[in-house]
C-alpha positions as CSV (number, residue, x, y, z in Angstrom):
1,X,96.3,86.9,138.2
2,X,95.8,90.2,136.4
3,X,96.3,90.6,132.7
4,X,96.5,93.6,130.4
5,X,97.1,94.0,126.6
6,X,99.6,96.5,125.3
7,X,99.1,98.1,121.9
8,X,102.1,99.1,119.8
9,X,101.8,102.3,117.9
10,X,104.6,104.3,116.4
11,X,107.1,102.7,118.8
12,X,105.0,103.5,121.8
13,X,102.9,101.2,124.0
14,X,99.5,102.1,125.4
15,X,97.0,99.9,127.3
16,X,94.0,98.5,125.5
17,X,90.5,99.1,126.8
18,X,89.5,96.8,129.7
19,X,88.1,93.5,128.5
20,X,89.2,94.0,124.9
21,X,91.0,91.3,123.0
22,X,93.0,91.7,119.8
23,X,94.2,88.6,118.0
24,X,97.9,88.3,117.6
25,X,98.8,90.6,120.4
26,X,100.9,89.4,123.3
27,X,99.2,89.4,126.8
28,X,101.3,90.6,129.7
29,X,100.6,88.5,132.8
30,X,101.7,89.8,136.3
31,X,103.6,87.1,138.1
32,X,106.3,86.9,140.7
33,X,108.3,84.7,138.3
34,X,109.6,86.8,135.4
35,X,112.3,84.8,133.6
36,X,114.2,86.4,130.8
37,X,112.4,89.7,131.3
38,X,115.0,91.8,129.5
39,X,114.9,89.5,126.4
40,X,111.1,89.6,126.3
41,X,110.9,93.4,126.7
42,X,113.4,93.9,123.8
43,X,111.2,91.7,121.6
44,X,108.4,94.2,121.9
45,X,110.4,96.8,120.0
46,X,111.6,94.6,117.2
47,X,109.8,95.3,114.0
48,X,108.4,92.2,112.3
49,X,109.2,92.5,108.6
50,X,106.9,90.6,106.3
51,X,108.6,88.7,103.6
52,X,108.1,90.2,100.2
53,X,107.9,88.3,96.9
54,X,108.6,91.4,94.7
55,X,110.2,94.8,94.7
56,X,108.3,97.9,95.9
57,X,108.5,99.3,92.4
58,X,106.6,96.3,91.0
59,X,104.0,96.3,93.7
60,X,103.2,100.0,93.7
61,X,103.9,101.3,90.2
62,X,101.6,101.4,87.3
63,X,101.7,98.2,85.3
64,X,100.2,99.6,82.1
65,X,103.1,102.1,81.5
66,X,106.8,101.9,81.8
67,X,107.3,105.6,82.3
68,X,110.1,106.9,84.5
69,X,110.0,110.4,85.9
70,X,112.9,112.8,86.7
71,X,112.3,115.6,89.3
72,X,114.9,118.4,89.3
73,X,115.5,121.0,91.9
74,X,117.7,124.0,90.8
75,X,118.6,126.6,93.4
76,X,119.3,129.8,91.4
77,X,121.3,132.8,92.2
78,X,118.7,135.4,93.2
79,X,120.0,138.0,90.7
80,X,119.9,135.3,87.9
81,X,116.4,133.9,88.2
82,X,114.8,136.0,85.4
83,X,117.7,135.1,83.0
84,X,117.4,131.4,84.1
85,X,113.7,131.3,83.4
86,X,114.2,132.9,80.0
87,X,116.7,130.3,78.7
88,X,114.6,127.5,80.2
89,X,111.6,128.7,78.3
90,X,113.6,128.9,75.1
91,X,115.3,125.5,75.2
92,X,113.1,123.1,77.3
93,X,110.0,123.2,75.0
94,X,112.2,122.2,72.0
95,X,113.2,119.0,73.9
96,X,109.6,118.4,74.9
97,X,108.4,118.8,71.3
98,X,111.3,117.0,69.6
99,X,110.1,113.7,68.1
100,X,113.6,112.3,68.4
101,X,113.4,112.5,72.2
102,X,111.3,109.9,74.0
103,X,110.5,112.3,76.8
104,X,107.9,115.0,77.7
105,X,108.1,118.0,80.0
106,X,105.3,117.4,82.6
107,X,105.7,120.8,84.3
108,X,108.2,123.5,85.1
109,X,107.8,126.0,88.0
110,X,109.4,128.5,90.3
111,X,108.9,128.0,94.0
112,X,106.6,130.8,95.5
113,X,106.5,129.7,99.1
114,X,109.1,127.3,100.5
115,X,112.7,127.4,99.4
116,X,113.2,130.7,97.5
117,X,114.8,131.3,94.1
118,X,114.2,127.7,93.2
119,X,113.2,126.1,89.9
120,X,111.5,122.7,89.8
121,X,111.2,120.6,86.6
122,X,109.3,117.3,86.2
123,X,110.1,115.1,83.1
124,X,108.5,111.9,81.9
125,X,110.6,109.3,80.0
126,X,108.3,106.9,78.0
127,X,110.2,103.6,78.1
128,X,111.9,103.8,81.4
129,X,115.6,103.7,81.9
130,X,116.5,103.0,78.2
131,X,114.5,106.1,77.2
132,X,116.4,108.2,79.8
133,X,119.8,106.9,78.5
134,X,118.7,107.6,74.9
135,X,117.7,111.2,75.7
136,X,120.9,111.9,77.6
137,X,123.1,110.6,74.8
138,X,121.2,112.6,72.1
139,X,121.4,115.8,74.2
140,X,125.1,115.5,74.4
141,X,125.2,115.9,70.6
142,X,122.8,118.8,70.7
143,X,125.0,121.9,70.6
144,X,122.2,124.2,71.6
145,X,121.6,122.1,74.7
146,X,125.3,122.0,75.5
147,X,125.4,125.8,75.4
148,X,122.3,126.0,77.5
149,X,123.9,123.8,80.2
150,X,127.0,126.0,80.2
151,X,125.0,129.2,80.6
152,X,122.8,127.6,83.2
153,X,125.7,126.4,85.3
154,X,126.8,130.0,85.8
155,X,123.4,130.9,87.3
156,X,123.0,128.0,89.8
157,X,124.0,127.7,93.4
158,X,123.2,124.0,93.6
159,X,121.1,121.3,91.9
160,X,119.8,117.9,92.6
161,X,117.4,115.4,91.1
162,X,115.6,112.2,91.7
163,X,114.3,109.4,89.5
164,X,110.7,108.4,90.3
165,X,107.9,106.0,89.5
166,X,104.2,106.9,89.7
167,X,101.8,105.2,92.1
168,X,99.4,103.0,90.4
169,X,96.4,104.5,92.2
170,X,97.2,108.1,91.5
171,X,96.0,110.3,88.6
172,X,98.1,110.4,85.5
173,X,99.7,113.9,85.3
174,X,98.3,115.4,82.1
175,X,98.5,119.0,80.8
176,X,95.9,121.4,82.2
177,X,94.8,124.9,81.6
178,X,95.3,127.6,84.2
179,X,95.8,129.8,86.0
180,X,96.6,127.5,88.9
181,X,99.1,127.3,91.7
182,X,100.7,124.0,92.4
183,X,101.6,122.4,95.7
184,X,104.4,119.8,95.9
185,X,104.2,117.9,99.2
186,X,107.3,115.8,99.8
187,X,107.4,113.1,102.5
188,X,110.5,111.3,103.8
189,X,109.2,108.0,105.0
190,X,110.7,105.7,107.5
191,X,112.6,102.9,105.8
192,X,110.4,99.8,105.3
193,X,107.0,101.7,105.3
194,X,106.5,102.3,101.6
195,X,104.1,99.4,101.1
196,X,102.1,100.5,104.1
197,X,101.9,104.1,102.8
198,X,100.7,102.9,99.5
199,X,98.0,100.7,101.0
200,X,96.6,103.7,103.0
201,X,96.8,106.2,100.2
202,X,95.2,103.9,97.7
203,X,92.1,104.5,99.8
204,X,92.8,108.1,100.8
205,X,93.1,109.5,97.2
206,X,89.4,109.0,96.7
207,X,88.7,111.7,99.3
208,X,90.8,114.3,97.2
209,X,89.2,114.0,93.8
210,X,86.1,116.3,94.1
211,X,87.8,119.4,92.8
212,X,90.2,117.8,90.4
213,X,93.1,118.9,92.5
214,X,95.1,115.6,92.4
215,X,97.8,115.9,89.7
216,X,100.2,113.0,90.4
217,X,101.8,110.9,93.0
218,X,105.4,109.5,92.8
219,X,107.9,107.6,94.9
220,X,111.7,107.7,94.5
221,X,113.9,105.0,92.9
222,X,117.2,106.8,92.7
223,X,118.4,109.8,94.8
224,X,116.9,110.3,98.2
225,X,115.1,107.0,98.9
226,X,111.8,106.3,100.7
227,X,110.7,109.7,99.3
228,X,107.1,110.4,98.2
229,X,105.9,113.4,96.3
230,X,102.2,114.4,95.9
231,X,101.5,117.1,93.3
232,X,98.3,119.2,93.7
233,X,96.7,122.0,91.7
234,X,94.5,124.8,93.1
235,X,93.0,128.0,91.8
236,X,94.6,130.0,94.6
237,X,95.7,129.7,98.2
238,X,92.2,130.2,99.7
239,X,90.8,127.4,97.4
240,X,93.6,125.2,98.7
241,X,92.6,125.9,102.3
242,X,88.9,125.3,101.6
243,X,89.5,122.0,99.8
244,X,91.9,120.7,102.4
245,X,89.5,121.6,105.2
246,X,86.6,119.9,103.4
247,X,88.5,116.6,103.4
248,X,88.2,116.5,107.2
249,X,84.5,116.4,107.0
250,X,84.5,113.2,104.9
251,X,84.1,110.0,106.9
252,X,87.3,108.0,106.9
253,X,89.8,110.8,106.1
254,X,90.7,111.4,109.7
255,X,91.5,107.7,110.3
256,X,93.8,107.5,107.2
257,X,95.7,110.6,108.3
258,X,96.1,109.1,111.8
259,X,97.7,105.9,110.4
260,X,100.0,107.6,107.9
261,X,101.5,110.3,110.0
262,X,103.7,107.9,112.1
263,X,105.2,106.6,108.8
264,X,106.7,110.0,108.1
265,X,110.2,111.2,109.2
266,X,110.1,114.6,107.6
267,X,107.7,116.5,105.3
268,X,107.8,119.7,103.2
269,X,105.4,121.7,101.2
270,X,106.3,124.0,98.2
271,X,103.8,126.3,96.6
272,X,104.9,126.8,93.0
273,X,104.0,129.0,90.1
274,X,104.2,127.5,86.5
275,X,106.4,129.1,83.9
276,X,104.5,130.3,80.8
277,X,105.8,127.3,78.8
278,X,104.8,124.6,81.4
279,X,102.2,122.1,80.1
280,X,100.7,122.3,83.6
281,X,99.3,125.8,83.9
């Protein structure tokens, strides 16, 4: 009676090496009696979900802080981009520096490569959702900000935002001097794979620290869900290419990429240039 082991990988099945044995895998035995074959075959494609004792946000986010992040994407009318940048550089630093607002502007950019005529802003709210609510309520009473929002609305084609938490194993995003370009790599994960992604990247991030390029890593809580954002800083595009190529020569990087790629549904890269008032230069 012949037997072979099938390995499941990304929804596909492939035969294992002859004579190999992997614990926990089902062995397929050839036989003339194959009762309930359809039912058995269907079971191969049913994902086994491990029971969780806690939410992803508690398992993956930093315990020592209660910071919440807001990521904003503003698509600006092409003819209005300079005027939009001007009013942002006048008003946003005042919120960042205002002691009455429990928030900080982490960075503000224009997209250079990727979606054009786009502004990206990243805010941190020290104290989580209560801090976010406090800031929003106070800004409603700030007439300069009310006027800013009205002027801004005439310059925009569309806008969207997400509320994020930062991964516990990633660098804390702190101000840095420039000049730098920034890459925001955004990953839409398959639902149910966030814990797996976190486990792999907790090891992978150590391969990307040699040149201080890692700025911050975040995952969504509100907005588009199962979304991950990695923020990187480079001197220029050639430096980015050199650093990314160097990672492939480090033992273990290739394996981690191999296992994380099947978790991704879509991915996008933006190269961004910071505005003059951005704390991340």
